[in-house]
ZAFIDO-318012 format. One record per residue (C-alpha): residue in one letter; y, x, z. Coordinates in pm, whole numbers, padded with zeros to 5 digits, always signed. Layout:
// residues N
AYXZ
...
***
This chain:
// residues 472
M-32270-04201-03556
S-32564-03952-03576
G-32822-04202-03452
P-32999-04474-03649
M-32811-04802-03708
S-33005-05115-03621
L-32983-05396-03872
E-33172-05650-03668
P-33022-05997-03639
G-32786-06009-03345
G-32774-05634-03336
A-32493-05388-03359
E-32384-05503-03705
Q-32183-05778-03538
D-31947-05505-03415
T-31892-05349-03757
L-31724-05451-04084
A-31980-05621-04308
I-31948-05608-04685
R-32137-05852-04904
L-32134-05969-05265
A-31979-06309-05324
G-32227-06576-05420
P-32167-06889-05622
R-31869-07093-05500
P-31952-07414-05317
P-31767-07730-05417
R-31404-07676-05322
R-31293-07871-05020
R-31015-07635-04919
P-30742-07448-05112
R-30874-07153-05308
W-30675-06911-05105
A-30862-07010-04786
L-31120-06728-04800
D-31425-06678-04578
D-31316-06614-04221
T-31624-06425-04110
T-31645-06147-04370
L-31426-05970-04619
A-31564-06058-04962
I-31524-05822-05254
R-31583-06013-05576
L-31704-05864-05897
P-31435-05845-06170
R-31393-06174-06358
Q-31400-06171-06734
G-31063-06343-06825
P-30857-06612-06651
D-31003-06904-06463
E-30908-07178-06708
E-31008-07456-06473
A-30786-07326-06196
V-30495-07271-06436
S-30534-07627-06570
E-30526-07767-06219
L-30211-07572-06138
A-30051-07687-06466
A-30127-08050-06383
E-29986-08007-06035
L-29657-07854-06155
A-29626-08035-06491
D-29313-08231-06397
R-29130-07906-06316
I-29274-07687-06591
G-29205-07936-06872
P-28822-07900-06868
A-28842-07517-06872
V-28700-07349-07182
H-28858-07006-07121
P-29162-06870-06936
Y-28926-06684-06704
E-28823-07020-06558
V-29187-07091-06480
A-29219-06746-06322
A-28924-06824-06095
L-29089-07154-06003
L-29416-06979-05913
E-29231-06729-05698
A-29057-07015-05521
E-29399-07168-05456
G-29505-06848-05275
L-29773-06719-05517
S-29819-06347-05460
A-29959-06100-05711
S-30293-06068-05531
L-30325-06444-05505
I-30259-06485-05877
N-30517-06223-05964
E-30790-06354-05735
R-30742-06725-05777
Y-30641-06758-06144
G-30766-06434-06296
H-30427-06330-06443
P-30306-05973-06403
N-29951-06063-06295
L-29700-06338-06240
F-29558-06337-06592
S-29900-06370-06753
L-29973-06682-06549
A-29623-06818-06618
S-29672-06775-06994
A-30009-06952-06978
L-29860-07244-06788
Y-29560-07260-07023
E-29789-07285-07327
R-30020-07536-07162
V-29758-07791-07053
P-29573-07983-07330
R-29195-07956-07331
T-29012-08252-07180
F-28634-08269-07152
P-28536-08571-06942
E-28187-08707-06984
P-27956-08621-06694
A-27834-08900-06472
P-27522-09065-06616
A-27212-08914-06463
A-26922-09120-06334
D-26645-09188-06584
P-26363-08944-06499
W-26115-09162-06691
R-26195-09497-06537
P-25866-09691-06545
D-25709-09880-06259
T-25693-10222-06423
L-25468-10385-06166
R-25219-10100-06175
C-25203-10097-06555
L-25143-10473-06571
L-24880-10448-06299
R-24694-10179-06489
G-24684-10399-06798
V-24534-10681-06593
L-24281-10445-06436
F-24163-10333-06779
A-24076-10695-06864
L-23943-10827-06530
P-23594-10671-06558
G-23534-10902-06854
L-23504-11186-06603
A-23169-11039-06497
Y-23029-11111-06844
L-23170-11463-06826
L-22999-11529-06492
T-22662-11379-06588
A-22652-11515-06946
P-22382-11779-06874
L-22161-11518-06706
W-22103-11278-06996
N-22053-11271-07369
A-22379-11162-07524
G-22224-11084-07861
G-21952-10865-07714
Y-22157-10695-07445
A-22476-10635-07642
P-22372-10317-07830
A-22280-10130-07512
L-22596-10241-07332
I-22815-10151-07630
V-22665-09803-07657
A-22705-09748-07283
G-23063-09873-07301
L-23154-09636-07585
V-23010-09335-07402
S-23181-09436-07078
W-23512-09485-07255
A-23497-09144-07424
W-23382-08969-07107
G-23644-09145-06897
Q-23928-09038-07127
A-23821-08672-07114
L-23757-08680-06738
G-24089-08852-06670
H-24277-08586-06864
R-24100-08304-06682
A-24165-08470-06345
H-24535-08501-06426
L-24543-08132-06515
R-24382-08051-06184
M-24628-08282-06008
T-24905-08036-06093
T-24723-07785-05873
G-24644-08019-05587
R-24497-08357-05497
R-24185-08197-05352
E-24113-08018-05679
A-24152-08343-05874
G-23926-08521-05627
R-23653-08258-05669
T-23675-08290-06047
L-23636-08668-06026
L-23357-08645-05767
L-23154-08424-05999
G-23246-08576-06333
A-23231-08951-06265
P-22861-08968-06161
V-22763-08743-06450
G-22946-08970-06695
A-22777-09281-06555
G-22439-09111-06581
V-22497-09002-06941
A-22611-09350-07044
T-22306-09510-06879
A-22068-09264-07043
V-22217-09328-07387
A-22202-09706-07331
A-21833-09683-07243
L-21752-09580-07601
P-21837-09912-07771
A-21716-10102-07462
D-21372-09936-07474
G-21392-09890-07098
G-21400-10265-07033
P-21589-10454-06762
V-21907-10430-06964
T-21916-10065-06860
L-22000-10180-06506
V-22289-10386-06640
A-22410-10086-06843
A-22383-09869-06532
A-22593-10117-06332
Q-22852-10129-06610
S-22866-09749-06635
A-22893-09710-06258
Y-23183-09955-06243
L-23371-09788-06530
A-23329-09447-06368
A-23449-09571-06028
A-23740-09768-06173
G-23849-09463-06369
V-23862-09260-06046
L-24079-09521-05873
L-24316-09546-06169
V-24359-09170-06194
L-24433-09146-05821
G-24683-09433-05840
R-24489-09686-05631
E-24534-09989-05854
R-24586-10234-05567
L-24259-10132-05404
L-24079-10186-05734
L-24234-10531-05762
A-24109-10613-05412
A-23760-10495-05505
L-23758-10726-05809
S-23865-11031-05607
P-23508-11177-05605
L-23523-11194-05986
L-23857-11372-05969
T-23723-11623-05720
G-23411-11695-05921
A-23595-11733-06251
A-23858-11961-06091
V-23599-12222-05981
L-23396-12227-06303
P-23593-12511-06468
W-23524-12742-06175
W-23202-12623-06014
E-22875-12465-06119
P-22810-12177-05876
G-22444-12136-05965
P-22241-11827-06060
A-22265-11664-05718
L-22644-11666-05706
R-22674-11586-06076
A-22479-11266-06020
G-22594-11202-05664
L-22970-11208-05720
P-22970-10932-05988
L-22730-10729-05774
L-22962-10771-05474
A-23259-10657-05685
L-23061-10353-05803
L-22960-10255-05449
A-23317-10302-05326
T-23449-10083-05608
L-23196-09810-05535
G-23267-09821-05162
I-23645-09804-05207
T-23606-09521-05457
G-23401-09319-05211
W-23658-09377-04937
V-23947-09271-05162
L-23763-08959-05277
R-23688-08869-04918
G-24058-08889-04838
A-24146-08673-05138
L-23894-08407-05033
T-24045-08378-04685
V-24364-08231-04834
P-24381-07851-04787
A-24263-07658-05091
V-24499-07447-05298
T-24404-07081-05297
D-24361-06893-05625
A-24375-07216-05827
T-24297-07167-06195
R-24062-07406-06372
P-24171-07554-06707
R-23937-07505-06998
L-23695-07782-07080
L-23799-07760-07445
W-24145-07886-07354
S-24002-08228-07262
L-23771-08258-07563
P-24023-08423-07802
Y-24098-08691-07542
G-23731-08777-07526
L-23706-08787-07906
F-24006-09019-07918
G-23839-09246-07662
L-23529-09262-07880
A-23730-09334-08196
A-23941-09599-08023
G-23626-09763-07888
V-23473-09779-08236
L-23789-09930-08385
V-23811-10193-08111
L-23440-10268-08152
L-23484-10325-08526
E-23772-10560-08454
G-23568-10742-08188
R-23283-10808-08431
E-23512-11033-08633
E-23762-11147-08369
P-23628-11129-08010
Y-23949-11269-07858
A-24148-10993-08026
V-23979-10745-07790
I-24110-10941-07491
V-24461-10937-07638
L-24443-10562-07697
T-24310-10498-07348
L-24587-10695-07180
S-24847-10522-07398
M-24758-10181-07257
G-24982-10246-06958
P-25296-10309-07168
A-25188-10019-07391
E-25196-09782-07094
W-25536-09920-06989
L-25674-09855-07338
L-25547-09497-07331
Y-25770-09436-07030
R-26061-09616-07196
Y-26020-09405-07510
R-26056-09088-07306
G-26358-09222-07121
L-26529-09339-07440
S-26455-09004-07607
V-26620-08815-07321
A-26924-09043-07351
A-26934-08980-07728
L-26917-08606-07664
R-27224-08629-07441
A-27415-08844-07690
T-27368-08628-08002
A-27507-08289-08097
T-27307-08202-08412
P-26933-08187-08491
A-26979-08433-08779
G-27152-08681-08552
F-26874-08656-08296
L-26610-08705-08567
L-26776-09030-08672
R-26801-09149-08314
S-26442-09049-08247
A-26325-09250-08547
G-26519-09547-08417
V-26366-09513-08070
L-26015-09491-08217
G-26073-09797-08434
L-26220-09992-08144
C-25928-09918-07912
L-25671-10001-08180
F-25847-10328-08255
A-25865-10415-07885
Y-25491-10354-07853
L-25376-10530-08169
A-25611-10831-08162
P-25436-11013-07872
L-25096-10944-08029
L-25177-11156-08333
P-25198-11492-08150
A-24907-11383-07928
A-24694-11323-08237
L-24789-11660-08384
L-24709-11840-08058
T-24364-11679-08032
G-24283-11724-08400
A-24274-11350-08471
D-24395-11207-08798
P-24732-11032-08740
A-24673-10816-09048
A-24394-10635-08864
L-24514-10660-08505
L-24869-10527-08550
P-24777-10205-08740
L-24504-10134-08484
A-24751-10182-08198
A-25001-09953-08373
V-24731-09685-08408
L-24640-09702-08040
W-24998-09691-07912
T-25117-09411-08143
A-24808-09203-08065
L-24871-09246-07692
L-25232-09140-07748
L-25124-08818-07920
Q-24873-08749-07644
A-25146-08792-07383
F-25326-08498-07548
G-25012-08286-07576
A-24942-08346-07948
A-24584-08451-07878
W-24399-08292-08169
S-24614-08451-08439
S-24588-08799-08288
A-24215-08762-08227
G-24151-08638-08581
I-24342-08922-08746
C-24174-09186-08528
L-23830-09037-08592
A-23893-09046-08965
A-23998-09412-08948
A-23700-09504-08730
G-23461-09315-08958
A-23594-09481-09272
A-23591-09835-09132
G-23257-09780-08957
S-23091-09650-09272
V-23203-09954-09468
A-23067-10186-09198
L-22740-09994-09156
F-22651-09941-09522
H-22827-10253-09660
L-23050-10050-09889
P-23352-10185-10078
P-23613-10314-10009
G-23414-10494-09737
D-23453-10550-09366
A-23749-10783-09401
L-23969-10520-09568
A-23823-10191-09447
L-23957-10206-09092
P-24315-10317-09181
L-24339-10055-09456
A-24199-09775-09238
C-24421-09867-08944
G-24727-09909-09164
A-24682-09564-09318
A-24615-09411-08977
A-24925-09578-08829
L-25144-09431-09104
C-24998-09083-09053
L-25043-09105-08677
A-25402-09225-08715
A-25477-08933-08948
C-25323-08690-08696
A-25528-08847-08418
L-25852-08807-08613
W-25770-08450-08711
L-25679-08349-08356
L-25909-08567-08146
G-26207-08572-08383
R-26308-08231-08251
P-26494-08176-07924
A-26250-07920-07781
P-25970-08160-07667
H-26224-08370-07473
A-26424-08093-07309
***
């Protein structure tokens, strides 16, 4: 290194590191980070950021910078793009990553695109809901087939009492089984295996009191056994099997307009349907009990299912009072339970959509009131022509239907005590008027009681379900 260094072209400088000042930039044909390959350029310090380069980067990343709510999100994006600190300083003239991120955040307007619509978590199974409504009404064909074989006036009290007890017991047992279903199918099956026979036995024992132990007790026992078995199949989701078991009733009822089957078939077809239902129920329960048990499973309290049983009793009394005056109205109500269940699912789906579409509690309350009114209208509107066709009084049928649907809605959200209490009060008031012949009389007592109960239930529904928390 003590000798002179030649700077002639092609001389020794080709073997050394050359340092030169950067000249004006040529038109860019390559990315800015592609520096000169032949020499290491040291540029003079730039006065401030390169606005042109920053604008180009902002335009390139605008679709991902626009939704950002803070410059730190832009900084994370730049890091993901692989921009190092030296690259940011040399190419864009910013001292660090956060300075460039802030500049990009301020340069790009905020855009908040709507997320893609999510699938409705409460989309109902239309076919299943309609099938359940039909299954609620099909057992009535047994009474149609056996009508000439028994005295309706003498047997009715025992069958009505047994039906009310079975209805109340079935509602409570169904709720408890659904609670156990969250633990496991085996646990739900054990609950149904123990509870269904006990409910049938209690209903038969209660029916024996007005029957004085006569032959009608056997009919009440058959009715109670069917209701218990059908409740098990419905809870476990085996509606199609229950429909198959009731096929003898369908066959017998279909030939009645053209052929007299005789006493043997009139009694045999309902008995065959009952035996088929019991056999299928036993097979389904056996399958549920083969599922492995869940260890350390907690048992829900019996008190939790009590209001559901009380609601079943109150609903049965209200329907009975309506059936005393308008028997065909009971058939209309029974068939409407399928669409009622479908609308319960739709209410929950529409409420979730309203929750996503509103930004304030007041706005959600208004939307929730609209959803409630829409579902009630959709349920009650078809009942009006059905009532007129069957000769039933719409003034009594529609308020009763509104009470049943709104109470079921509250129960679906866990508000069982309020719905049970209101329905019990309505049933007690209307029943007292009918039993003791009090004013304003049977014709007005049920519509007034059901109308007042429907208003109270609607107010409870708006107060409870008009807030976002139950739907979140």
